GUDRENLO-763189 format. One record per atom (N, C-alpha, C, O): y, z, x; residue in one letter. Coordinates in pm, whole numbers, plus 32768, in hexadecimal, padded with zeros to 4 digits. Atoms other than C-alpha are relative to their C-alpha. Example, Ala and Ser with C-alpha at 12.3 -4.5 7.8 and 13.67 -1.06 7.14 Angstrom:
BEGIN
7F8980008059a;7E3E830C84CEa;80788000805Aa;8076804280C2a;7F897FFA7FAEs;7F9682CA8557s;806D80497FB3s;80DC805A7FE6s;
***
This chain:
BEGIN
7FAA7FE18073w;6963BDF778E6w;7FF47F937F97w;7FEB7F1D7FB8w;80028062806Ds;6954BD4F7792s;8042803D7F85s;805680B77F7Es;7FCB7FD28081f;69ECBD667637f;7FA47FCC7F93f;7F857F557F8Ff;805C8025806Ck;6909BD657506k;804180227F7Bk;807D808C7F6Bk;7FBE7FE98080s;697EBD4373A1s;7FB17FC07F8Es;7F627F637FA3s;803B8037807Ae;690CBCFF723Ee;806080167F8Ce;808480877F6Ee;7FAF7FFA807Av;69E6BCB07111v;7FA87FD47F8Dv;7F697F6B7F93v;805C801D806Ee;692FBCB76FC5e;804D7FF47F7Ce;80A180487F5Ce;7FCA80148086l;6993BC2F6E70l;7F9580287F9Dl;7F347FE07F88l;80637FCA805De;68D7BD036D71e;800A7FBA7F78e;80777FAD7F41e;800C80368088h;6864BC5B6C2Dh;804F7F7E7FECh;80737F5A7F7Ch;7FC880888002n;6905BB0A6C87n;80947FF67FE3n;80CE7F8C7FF8n;7F71800B801Ef;6A6ABB606C1Cf;803C808D7FF9f;7FF580F07FEFf;7FB67F838013v;6B76BC6E6C07v;806C7FE67F98v;80CA7F9C7FB1v;7F9D8013806Aa;6C36BC806ABEa;7FEA80697F94a;7F79808B7F73a;80047FA48072d;6C8ABD7969AAd;7FA480778019d;7F5880A17FC1d;80507F8A7FE1g;6BE6BE9C6A5Ag;7F6F7FE5801Eg;7F2280438031g;808B80267FE3e;6AA2BDDE6A9Ae;7FF77FC2808Be;80527F7C80B7e;801680377F7Cg;6A14BD836BECg;80518049806Ag;80B08090804Ag;7FB97FC17F91e;6A85BDFA6D44e;80017FA38078e;7FA07F5D8094e;7FF780437F7Fl;6B00BD5B6E84l;7FFE806E8069l;805D80BD8070l;80167F8E7FA7e;6A7EBE426F97e;7FFA7FD48093e;7FBA7F7080B5e;8013800D7F70l;6AA8BE56710El;7F9080608025l;7FA880D58046l;80767FAB7FF7e;6947BEDA7137e;7FE18029808Fe;7FA9809580A6e;800E7FDE7F73q;693CBED272B3q;80737FC0804Dq;80987F4E8031q;7F9980387FA8a;6A4DBEA373B8a;800E80618074a;805C80C0806Ca;7FFF7F9F7F93f;6A12BF4E7504f;7FF67FBD8088f;7FBA7F538099f;800F80247F74v;6A38BF2A7679v;7F7C80398031v;7F5C80AD8016v;80837FD67FCFn;68E5BF3D7723n;7FF87FEC8097n;80137F7F80CAn;801D800C7F72y;689ABF87788Ey;7F6C801A8014y;7F3880807FE8y;80907FF57FEFh;6731BF4F78F4h;7FDC7FF28093h;7FF67F8B80D2h;803680047F79a;669ABFA67A45a;7F697FEA7FF7a;7F377FC77F8Ca;809080208000s;652ABF847AA8s;7FB180557F9Fs;7F5680227F5Ds;804F7FAB805An;64ACC0B079E0n;805680627FB3n;802380C77F82n;7FAC7FAC8054w;65D9C14C7932w;80787FAD7FD3w;80947F428008w;7F8D80488032g;670BC0E6786Fg;805D80587FAFg;803D80CC7F91g;7F977FBA804Af;6844C14B77B0f;80367FA37F95f;80457F2B7FABf;7FC0804B806Cq;68D9C0DC7663q;8077804F7FCCq;807280CA7FC7q;7F8D7FBE803Ag;6A2EC12975CFg;80467FA57F9Eg;80667F337FBEg;7FBE804F8067g;6ACEC0B3748Bg;7FC2801E7F79g;7FA780927F59g;80477FF2807Fv;6A33C0797335v;7F6C7FEA801Dv;7F427F7A803Bv;808D80037FDAi;68C3C0CA736Di;7FAA802F7F8Ci;7FDD805B7F25i;80617FCF8062l;6789C12172AAl;7FAD806F803Fl;7F82806280B1l;805C7F9C7FCCp;66C2C26272D3p;7F717FCB7FFFp;7F4E7F777FADp;808D80238000t;6553C23C732Et;7FB680607FA4t;7F9480CF7FCCt;80457FAF8064a;64ACC2C171F4a;7FA17FA47FB4a;7FCE7F4E7F68a;80618057803Fg;636AC221717Cg;7FF67F7B8047g;803A7F6280ABg;801B80817FC1l;62EFC0C471CDl;80637F947FD9l;806E7F2F801El;7FB480708038l;63E6BFFB70FEl;8096801A7FF9l;80DC7FD57FAEl;7F6F7FEF8003n;6540C086713Fn;80447FAF806En;809A7F5D8050n;7FC3804F7F93e;659BBFFC7297e;7FE27F6C7FF1e;803A7F188003e;802C808B800Ey;64D5BEBC7259y;7FC77FF17F73y;7F59801E7F57y;801F7FFB8090h;64CBBE7170E4h;7FFB7F767FBFh;80037F6D7F44h;7FFF8086803Ae;64BBBCF770B8e;7F7E7FE57FB2e;7F15801D7FD3e;80728014805Bp;63CDBC746FA7p;7F7C7FD78042p;7F1480038011p;808380207FC5p;62C2BBDA708Ep;7FBB80778042p;7F48806B806Dp;80397F8D7FBBl;6288BD37711El;7FB4805F7FA4l;7F7C80C27FD3l;80507FAF805Cf;61E8BDCB6FE2f;7FBA7FA57F9Ef;7FE47F337F88f;805A8055804Dl;60DCBD4D6EF7l;80357FDB7F76l;802B7F687F4Cl;7FDC8014808Cs;616EBD746D9As;80827FB17FF3s;80CD7FA18054s;7F848049801Bv;6286BCAB6CF8v;8077805E8010v;80D7803E8056v;7F9B7F987FEEe;635CBDE46CD9e;7FD28062806Ae;7F5A806F8082e;80267F967FA3r;6366BEF46DE0r;7FB4806D7FB6r;7FC7807F7F3Dr;80467F918041p;627DC0196D9Bp;806280637FC0p;80CE807A7FF6p;7FAC7F9C8042t;630CC11A6CA6t;802180728060t;809080A9805Ct;7FEC7F997F99y;62E5C2166DC1y;807B7FE18055y;80C5803B807By;7F9380297FA9s;63E3C14E6E8Bs;80867FFD7FB8s;80EB7FD77FF3s;7F837FF7804Bk;64E8C17C6D7Ak;802680927FE8k;809980B87FFBk;7FDF7F79802Ay;64CEC2E76D0Ey;7FE2806C8067y;802080D68063y;801C7F9D7F99i;6437C39E6E3Ai;804A7FDA8081i;8098802980B5i;7FB080387F94i;64BAC2C86F59i;80617F9F7FBFi;80357F377F8Ci;7FA580548050p;65F8C22F6EC8p;80247F7E8048p;80977F67806Cp;7FEA80837FC1t;65CDC0D56F62t;805C7FAB7FA7t;803E7F9F7F30t;7FD580007F76t;66BFC0466FC2t;806B806B8011t;80C780747FC0t;7FAC7F8C7FE5w;6773C1757059w;804A7FE68083w;800B7FD780ECw;7FB1801E7F89f;6891C137714Df;8082804D7FFDf;80AA807F7F94f;7F817FBA7FF8g;69D5C1D471C4g;80358001808Dg;7FF57FCD80E9g;7FC27FF87F7Dn;6ABDC21972E7n;7FB680658058n;7F9180D08029n;80447FA27FAAg;6A18C2B97415g;7FE07FC68088g;80087F5780AAg;803180297F7Di;697FC2A6756Ei;7F6C801F8009i;7F3980757FC0i;80907FE97FEFa;6815C29775E1a;7FDB7FE98092a;80127F9380D5a;803D80127F7Ef;6753C2BD7723f;7F6B7FEA7FEAf;7F2D80327F9Bf;808E801C8014y;65F6C229773Dy;7FBE7FE58087y;80007FC280E8y;804980197F86g;64E7C2067842g;7F6C7FEF7FE6g;7F3C800A7F78g;8092800F800Dn;637AC1B87881n;7FC0801A8087n;7FFA800080F1n;804B7FE27F86y;6274C226797Ay;7F6B7FFF7FDFy;7F3C804E7F8Dy;80928008800Es;6104C1C4798Bs;7FD27FFB7F6Fs;7F7480407F48s;80278011808Cg;60F1C15C781Eg;804080627FA0g;803180537F27g;7FBA7FA08055f;61BFC283779Cf;80927FD57FF4f;80D37FB38057f;7F78802A801Dn;630CC23076F8n;804C80747FBFn;801680B87F68n;7FAF7F928032f;6425C32676B0f;808A7FCD7FDAf;80BD7F6E8016f;7F7780248026r;6574C30F7600r;8045807A7FC3r;800C80BF7F6Fr;7FAC7F99803Bl;6687C40975B2l;807F7FBE7FCCl;80C97F818018l;7F888036803Ea;6796C39C74BDa;805480737FCAa;802080CD7F89a;7FA17F9F8034i;68CCC46D746Ei;80657FB17FAEi;80A87F577FE1i;7FB88055805Cm;6983C3EC733Em;805D80507FA5m;806080CB7FA9m;7FA87FC58065e;6A82C42E722Ee;7FB3805A7FA1e;7F3A804C7F8Fe;803E7FAA8065d;6A40C53D712Cd;7FD67FB07F85d;80127F4A7F64d;801B802B8089l;6994C4F36FE6l;806E80367FA5l;80B380957FCAl;7F997FD5805Ee;6A7AC5196EB8e;7FC380667FA1e;7F7780437F46e;803E7F94804Bg;6A20C66B6E25g;80197FFC7F6Cg;7FC280227F1Dg;7FE380018090e;6ACEC6376CD7e;7FA37FA27FB4e;7F7C7FC07F43e;805B805D8045n;69F3C50B6C83n;7F7280377FFDn;7F2B80237F9Bn;80837FBE8003i;68B8C5CA6CE7i;8002806E7F96i;7F9F80837F50i;7FF07F978064f;693AC6E96C0Ef;7FEA7FCA7F73f;7FA680077F21f;800E803E8084y;6951C6016AE2y;7F767FC57FEAy;7F387FDC7F82y;807580548014k;6821C5246B19k;7F7F803C8035k;7F12801B8005k;80767FBD7FCDg;6733C5FA6BE5g;7FA77FAB8059g;7F2E7FBF805Bg;8051804F7FA4n;66C4C4F66CE5n;80567FCD8073n;80D17FC68069n;7FB880317F8Ai;671FC46E6E3Bi;80417F7A7FE4i;80AE7F5F8016i;7FCE80888015r;6751C30C6DBBr;809180007FCFr;80E37FB28000r;7F787FFC8035d;688AC3676CF6d;80608047805Dd;80D980468046d;7FAA7FBF7FA0g;690CC42F6E1Eg;80277FAB8076g;80707FD980CEg;7FDD80577F90r;6927C3066F0Ar;80947FDA7FF9r;80C57FAD7F91r;7F7280217FFDg;6A90C2D16F75g;801C7F718027g;80867F3B8005g;7FF7808D7FD8k;6A58C175700Ak;807A7FE38057k;80B07F748056k;7F9480187FA1g;6B6AC1A6710Cg;808B7FF97FC5g;80E97FD2800Bg;7F7E800F8042y;6C86C1B37010y;8036808A7FDAy;7FFC80D07F87y;7FBE7F7F801Bk;6D6EC2E5700Dk;7F9E8074800Ak;7F9F80CF7FB7k;80637F977FEDt;6C54C3BF708Ft;803580698061t;809D805680A0t;7FD57F917FACt;6C6CC507714Ft;7F9E80178072t;7F2C7FE9806Ft;80557FD57F92g;6BE5C5937293g;800680968011g;800480C98081g;7FF07F6F7FFAi;6C04C703723Ai;7F858042803Di;7F9180958097i;807C7FC47FCEn;6A97C75D727An;7FA97F9D804Dn;7F567FC6809En;804A806D7FC0l;6A08C60D72EDl;7F6A80047FE0l;7F2A806D7FE7l;808E8011801Dl;68B1C58E728El;7FB57FE68082l;7FE27F9880D6l;805580117F8Ak;679EC5A67395k;7F7C7FC37FD5k;7F397FF67F7Bk;807D8046801Fn;6677C4B6738Dn;7FB27FEE8082n;7FDE7FA680DCn;805580077F8Al;6562C4DD748El;7F7C7FBF7FD9l;7F3C7FEA7F79l;807B80488022s;643AC3EC748Es;7FAF7FE5807Ds;7FE47FE080ECs;805B801F7F92a;630CC3A17566a;7F8E7FAC7FC9a;7F687FBA7F55a;807380518028s;61F0C2A6755Cs;7FAC7FDF807Bs;7FDB7FE880ECs;805B802A7F95y;60C4C2357628y;7FCC7F757FDFy;7F987F5F7F71y;802B808A8015t;6072C0C27651t;7FAA7FCF8074t;7FA97F588092t;804D80247F8Ag;5F89C0C8777Cg;7F7B7FBF7FE6g;7F397F928043g;807E80408026i;5E5BC04076BDi;80207F817FB3i;80737F837F58i;7FE28081803Dn;5E5ABED27656n;7FF680067F67n;7F8E802D7F31n;7FFD80088091g;5EBEBEAB74E8g;801C80837FBAg;802C80837F40g;7FF27F7C803El;5EEEC02274ACl;808A803A801Fl;80BA80348090l;7F847FB47FEFr;6031C0E07474r;7FF280817FB1r;7FD2807F7F3Br;80017F7D8040i;603AC2577427i;80848043801Fi;80AE80498092i;7F7D7FC57FE7g;6184C30973F8g;802980657F98g;7FDD80867F3Dg;7FC77F9F805Eg;625EC4007343g;808F801C8024g;80BF7FF3808Eg;7F747FE17FE6s;63C0C4827328s;8028807E7FB6s;7FE780A77F56s;7FC37F8B803El;6491C5B272CFl;80957FE77FF5l;80D57FC08057l;7F7280158018t;65ECC5997234t;803C807D7FC2t;800580B37F62t;7FC07F85802El;66D8C6C071FEl;80967FE97FEEl;80D57FA4803El;7F7080048015n;6834C6DE716Cn;802980697F99n;7FEA80757F30n;7FBF7FAD8064n;6908C7E670BFn;806E7FAC7FC3n;80DE7FA57FF7n;7FA48060803Da;69B3C6F26FD5a;807380497FBCa;805A80957F5Ea;7F8E7FB8803Bp;6B15C76F6F82p;80237FCB7F76p;80137F557F58p;7FD180258085l;6B98C7726E1El;80977FFF7FFDl;80D7804E8043l;7F6F8006800Da;6CF9C7136DBFa;803280787FB1a;7FF080A77F54a;7FC47F908049d;6DDFC82C6D4Cd;805B7FCC7F92d;80587F557F71d;7FA98029806Fd;6EE4C8296C36d;80647F958029d;80947F487FD5d;7FA380657FCEn;6FC5C7536D11n;7FB97F808027n;7FF47F268064n;805480747FE6e;6EABC6586D2Fe;7FF37FE48096e;7FE67F7180C0e;8018800C7F72e;6E8AC69B6EA3e;7F7F80498023e;7F6880B97FF6e;807F7FC37FDBa;6D36C6E06F3Aa;8018807E8051a;8076808580A1a;7FEF7F7E7FC0s;6D0AC8446FB5s;7F7880358029s;7F1280177FECs;807C7FC07FD6s;6C07C90B7073s;7FE780837FB5s;7F8380C67FCDs;80117F83804Bd;6C3ACA306F81d;7F8A7FF97FA0d;7F44805C7F8Bd;807380168058s;6B3AC99F6E8Es;7FB47F868031s;7FEE7F1B8041s;8051806E7FCCt;6A1CC8C76F09t;7F797FFC7FBBt;7F4F805C7F7Ct;808C800F8028i;68C8C8436EA8i;7FB17FE1807Ei;7FC67F7980BDi;805480157F8Aa;67CBC8696FC0a;7F927F9E7FDCa;7F417FB77F83a;8063806A8017v;66F8C72C6FCCv;7FA17FFC8077v;7FCD7FF280EAv;8066800C7F98q;65B1C723708Fq;7F9D7F957FD2q;7F637F9F7F66q;8060806B801El;64DCC5E97095l;7FA27FF08076l;7FCE7FD880E7l;806180217F98y;639CC5C57159y;7F9D7F9B7FC8y;7F7F7F9C7F51y;805F8066802Ce;62A9C4A4714Ce;7FA57FDA8073e;7FC87FE680E8e;805F80357FA1i;6176C41B71F9i;7FD57F767FD0i;7FD67F597F59i;802780878026n;60FDC2B37202n;7F9B7FC98063n;7F947FF480D6n;806380437FABa;5FE7C1DB728Aa;7FEE7F727FCEa;7FF17F597F55a;8016808C8024k;5FADC0647292k;7F9D7FC38061k;7FA67FD680DAk;806180487FAEy;5E88BF95730Dy;7FFD7F6F7FD3y;7FE67F537F5Dy;7FFE808F801Fd;5E9EBE1A731Ed;7FBD7FB58073d;80007F8480CEd;804E80447F97a;5D89BD8473F4a;7F737FE77FCBa;7F4780277F6Ca;808B801F8025n;5C2BBCEE73DBn;7FF37FDF7F6Bn;7F8F80007F2Cn;7FF8802C808Dn;5C8EBC617282n;801580727F9Dn;802A80587F27n;7FE67F8F8059f;5CB8BDC171F1f;809580217FFEf;80D980198064f;7F757FD68010y;5E07BE31716Ay;800180817FAEy;7FD280827F3Cy;7FFC7F808046a;5E41BF9E710Aa;808380478022a;80B080468094a;7F837FB67FF0v;5F7DC06D70D6v;7FF580827FB3v;7FC480847F42v;7FF87F818046f;5FA8C1DC7080f;808580438024f;80AA804C8098f;7F867FB37FEBe;60EDC29B7051e;800080787FA3e;7FDA806E7F2Ee;7FED7F878051y;612CC3FF6FD9y;80828041802Ay;80A0804A80A1y;7F837FBE7FE1g;627AC4AF6FBFg;8021806C7F9Dg;7FF480697F2Ag;7FD77F918056k;6312C5EC6F32k;808F80278025k;80AF8035809Bk;7F767FD67FEBs;647FC64D6F08s;801B807F7FB2s;7FEC808E7F41s;7FD87F848042g;650CC7A46EB5g;809680077FF3g;80DF7FD7804Ag;7F727FF4801Cf;6660C7F36E1Ef;802080927FDFf;7FE880CA7F81f;7FDB7F748012n;66FEC94D6E39n;8097800B7FF6n;80DF7FE08050n;7F717FF8801Cy;6854C99A6DA4y;803880838035y;7FFE80ED801Dy;7FBF7F8B7FC9d;693DCA8C6E57d;80937FFE7FD8d;80E27FB48011d;7F757FFA802Dg;6A80CAE36D9Dg;8008801A7F6Cg;7FA380167F26g;7FEB7FE8808Fa;6B14CB2F6C4Aa;800D7F7B7FB7a;80377F177FF2a;7FE68078804Fn;6B16CA316B30n;80967FE67FFFn;80E4803E7FDBn;7F72801D7FF2l;6C62C9846B64l;803C7FD17F7Cl;7FFA7F887F32l;7FBF8032807Ap;6D5AC94C6A47p;80067F698002p;801D7F2C806Bp;7FFB8091800Ag;6D50C7E869CDg;7F7B7FBC8016g;7F707F438001g;8084803D7FEFy;6BE1C7B26A1Ey;7FB97FFE7F7Ay;7F6B80587F5Ay;803680108086l;6B7FC73868C6l;7FB07F817FFAl;7FC97F228045l;804D807A8012n;6A7FC63D6853n;80457FA57F9Cn;80B67FBF7F73n;7FC380638059d;6ABEC513676Fd;802180397F77d;807380017F2Ed;7FE77FC08082d;6AB7C5FB663Fd;80608075800Dd;806780C97FB3d;7FA07F947FE6d;6BC0C6E366D5d;7FBF80887FFFd;7FFC80EB7FD5d;80467F817FF3e;6ABCC7F0670Ee;7FFA80268094e;7FEC7FCF80EAe;80047FD27F76t;6ABCC8C56849t;7F787FDF803Ct;7F107FF88000t;807A801F7FBAv;69BDC84D6943v;7FBB8081802Av;7FF980D78069v;804E7F8B7FD7i;68AAC9526974i;7FA47FD48070i;7F527F7A805Fi;8049802A7F8Aw;6815C93B6ACDw;7F9180638021w;7FA480DC8018w;806B7FAC7FCBs;66C8C9BE6B48s;7FBF7FB68074s;7FB47F3B8072s;8040803E7F8Dd;661CC9816C94d;7F807FBB7FD5d;7F387FEE7F7Fd;807980478025f;6505C8826C80f;7FD97FA28071f;80207F9780D5f;802F80607F9Cs;643EC7816D45s;7FCC7F837FBAs;7FA87F867F45s;8039807E802Ds;63CFC6186D1Es;7F997FD38067s;7FA67FF180DDs;8066802D7FA2s;629CC5776DB5s;7FBD7F827FCBs;7FC97F5F7F56s;80478078802Bg;61CAC43D6DAEg;7FB07FC38070g;7FBB7FE980E4g;805180497F9Ey;60D6C3576E5Ay;7FDB7F797FC5y;7FE67F637F4Dy;80448079802Dy;6041C1FC6E4By;7F9D7FD5806By;7FAF7FF380E2y;806880307FA6f;5F10C15B6EE5f;7FE07F707FDCf;7FBB7F527F6Bf;8021808E8011d;5EDFBFE36F12d;7F837FDF8051d;7F71801080C1d;8076802F7FB8l;5D97BF406F71l;7FE97F6E7FDDl;7FE37F497F68l;8017808E8016g;5D5EBDCC6F9Fg;7FAE7FC3806Fg;7F94800280D6g;805080477F9Cy;5C92BCCB705Cy;80307F708006y;803F7F2E7F9Fy;7FCF80887FEAn;5D0CBB8370F1n;7F8C7F9C7FF8n;7F327F9C804Cn;806780668011i;5C36BA637070i;80357F768028i;7FF67F10800Ci;7FC480807FDBg;5D1CB95770FFg;7FA87FAD805Ag;7FA97F328050g;8056804A7FA5g;5C21B8F9720Bg;7F937FB17FBAg;7F637F4C7FEFg;806A8046804Af;5B23B8917104f;80307F7C7FC4f;7FDF7F237FA9f;7FCB807B803Ei;5C0CB7867074i;80677FBE805Bi;80B67F6B802Fi;7FAF80437F9An;5CC1B72671B5n;809680087FE3n;80DC7FA37FE7n;7F717FEB8012t;5E17B7BD7168t;802A80798052t;7FD480C28084t;7FCD7F997FA6n;5EF6B8B37221n;7FD1808C7FDAn;7F8A80CB8028n;80287F7A802Bk;5EC5B9F5715Ak;800480087F68k;80697FE77F2Ak;800C7FF38091l;5E4EBA346FF6l;7FB780827FE4l;7F4280918008l;80387F798010i;5E12BB9D6F8Bi;7FFB80287F6Di;8064803E7F31i;800E7FB7807Ep;5D89BC196E3Ep;800480968020p;7FCE80C18086p;7FE97F747FDEw;5DE4BD8A6E29w;800780577F83w;801480257F13w;7FF37F9E806Bv;5DEEBEC66D57v;805580748033v;8051809680A9v;7FAB7F8D7FDDr;5EE6BFE96D53r;7FEF806E7F99r;7FEE80547F20r;7FF77F8C8057i;5ED2C1486CC4i;80788051802Fi;8091805D80A7i;7F8A7FB47FD9s;600CC21D6CBBs;8021806A7F98s;7FFE805E7F23s;7FCB7F978057n;60A5C3576C2Bn;8087802A8037n;8094804480AEn;7F797FD67FD9v;6216C3B26C32v;803080677F9Cv;802C80517F23v;7FCA7F968054s;62AAC4F66BADs;809280168022s;80B2803F8092s;7F727FE67FE8k;6424C50C6B89k;801F80957FFEk;808480C08036k;7FF47F6F8001n;63F8C6806B46n;7F7380387FF5n;7F3080257F8Fn;808A7FD27FFBd;62B1C72A6BA9d;7FDF80657F92d;7F6B807B7F73d;80177F9C8069d;62E1C8326A99d;80067FC77F74d;7FF580117F12d;7FEE803E8083d;6310C739697Dd;7FA37F887FF5d;7FBD7F1F802Fd;8063806B800Dl;61E3C665691Al;803B7F827FC2l;80097F147FDAl;7FC580758042s;62C2C5806849s;80477FA58063s;80687F338042s;7FBB80507F9Bk;6366C506698Ak;7FA07FC9806Ak;7FCB7FA380D7k;806280377FA5q;6222C4956A2Eq;7FD37F757FD1q;7FC37F5C7F5Aq;80298089801Ct;61B8C3296A44t;7F827FE0804Ft;7F807FEC80CAt;807C802D7FC1d;6053C2B36A8Bd;7FF57F697FEFd;801E7F327F89d;800880928006c;6009C1496AD9c;7F827FCF8044c;7F607FFC80B2c;806D804D7FC4l;5EDAC06E6B16l;802D7F6E7FFFl;80437F357F94l;7FCA80877FF5r;5F4BBF1B6B96r;7FA27FAD8058r;7F6F7FDE80BDr;804D805A7FAAf;5E8BBDF26C1Ef;803D7F757FFAf;807F7F507F99f;7FC280847FFAg;5EEFBC976C87g;7FCA7FAE8073g;7F657FD180B1g;802580577F91i;5ED8BB806D84i;80817FCA803Di;80DE7FA47FF5i;7F88802C7FB8t;5FD6BB1A6E8Ft;7FD87F9A8069t;7F777FAD80B3t;801D806D7FA3w;5FDEB9DB6F5Bw;80797FE88059w;80E87FD58028w;7F9A80207F9Dw;60A7B9A4709Aw;7FDF7F78803Fw;7F8A7F738098w;801980817FBDp;60ADB82E70F2p;803080038091p;7FF47FC680E9p;7FD37FD97F7Ai;6178B8A17221i;802780937FF7i;803580C87F88i;7FEB7F708002d;61C5BA077286d;8080802B7FB9d;8088809B7F87d;7F7F7FDA803Ad;632BBA017200d;800F7FD97F6Dd;807A7FED7F34d;7FFB8028808Dv;62D7B97C70A2v;7F8480357FBAv;7F1580297FEDv;80717FC8804Ba;61FEBA266F9Aa;800A7FDB7F6Da;80747FED7F2Fa;800D80188090f;618EB9B56E3Ff;7FAA80717FC8f;7F40808F7FFEf;80407F85802Fk;6128BAE16D6Bk;7FEA7FFE7F69k;80377FC27F1Ek;80147FE1808Dt;6094BB416C1Dt;7FB780847FF7t;7F5F80A18049t;80467F818012d;6028BC956B9Ed;8002802A7F6Ed;80557FFE7F1Fd;80137FCD8088f;5FB7BD496A62f;7FEE8096800Cf;7FAD80C68068f;80087F6F7FF4a;5FD7BEBD6A1Aa;800280437F78a;8038800E7F17a;7FEE7FA1806Cn;5FAEBFD76922n;804D80778038n;801E80BA8094n;7FA87F967FD0v;60C9C0D16952v;800C806A7F93v;8037804B7F24v;80017F948062t;60B0C22368A2t;806880688024t;806580A08092t;7F997F997FF1t;61DCC30D6877t;800480527F81t;8016801D7F14t;7FFB7FA38071d;61D4C4406795d;7FA27FD47F8Fd;7FC67FDA7F1Ad;806680248063g;6098C3C466E6g;800E7F757FC7g;7FB97F4B7F78g;7FEA80878033t;6124C269669Et;7FDF7F9A806Dt;80147FA280DCt;802A80657F9Ft;6082C13F674Ct;80427F7B7FE3t;80417F4A7F72t;7FBF80838009t;613FBFFD678Dt;7FB47F9E8058t;7F8F7FBE80C9t;804380687FB3t;609ABEBA67FFt;80697FA5803Ft;80C87F7A7FFDt;7FA380567FB7e;614DBDEC6908e;7FB67F878039e;7F447F918064e;803180787FBEf;6117BC896982f;80757FC2804Af;80DD7FA7800Ef;7F9280307FADn;61EABC056AA1n;7FD97F858050n;7F667F79807Dn;800C80727FA4l;6216BABE6B5Fl;807A7FFF805Al;80E9801C802Cl;7F8C80027FA9g;62F1BA9A6C8Fg;7FEB7FAE807Eg;7F7A7F9480A7g;800080407F7Di;634BB9DF6DCBi;805C80538059i;80CF806B8036i;7FB07FB17FA3g;63C4BAAC6EF3g;800D7FB88085g;7FB47F6E80AFg;7FE980427F7Fy;6459BA38703By;805F80538053y;80A880A7801Dy;7FA07FC27FA5k;6519BAB5716Ak;80247F9B806Dk;7FD67F41808Ck;7FD2805F7F9Af;65E0BA027276f;80638047805Bf;8097800A80B9f;
***
């Protein structure tokens, strides 16, 4: 038996509506030889960077755009999970609080529907099933499926199962980190289906009635790098390149973002990373140039 927790101070402070103090993880964990149980504030297993999301675990200064809009890293809430492993195969089933349907109704994405364990509901419960294979040295192949009928609040501002948004998220991922090669691929797709009448009071910022239509979002990214640290007698030094595409709405080209990013990352020890990257990011025909420097660490 053990207790695991993480308290995070977002953006260095909390004042005037800026920054957040979050209890991102707080759960009782029971671990036997090849299975375990978690209960409390947990994270669903979706993508490579939700459960384990510290900066030394990814190449770029910022997390991939995919990990913000397709997999809403960091995603946490109240729930329970059962996990196990057998001969290199790993499985996990998490049952968690509902997503907040009204925020998905307004914003059209999972990220804004995260309840974060605060005044959330368990009317329909979110189900997250994941599996991966790690039986080959340096290789991880996995995927997950997440389902929830996210309830919407009624006129009394109480969540109800009368009107819901059906959320389906599936994703696949692969990572290879051995023999000096480093490669990552992730692809995910989420669908949103509205079931119910437009509710009174569901207005946008311009006091216009929200018009809802079913839609989907999808995206991917691919990282490729090579560790040249051995040539200069250091722990790990990887020049790398990333290509990615993220669509917030597959039917609307103006909501698609393409990115070509390249950089170099140095780990003097495994828990500390110095990073720099350069990118051209194109959204709706407009290209923005980015240059980033960062230091990442975990403890």
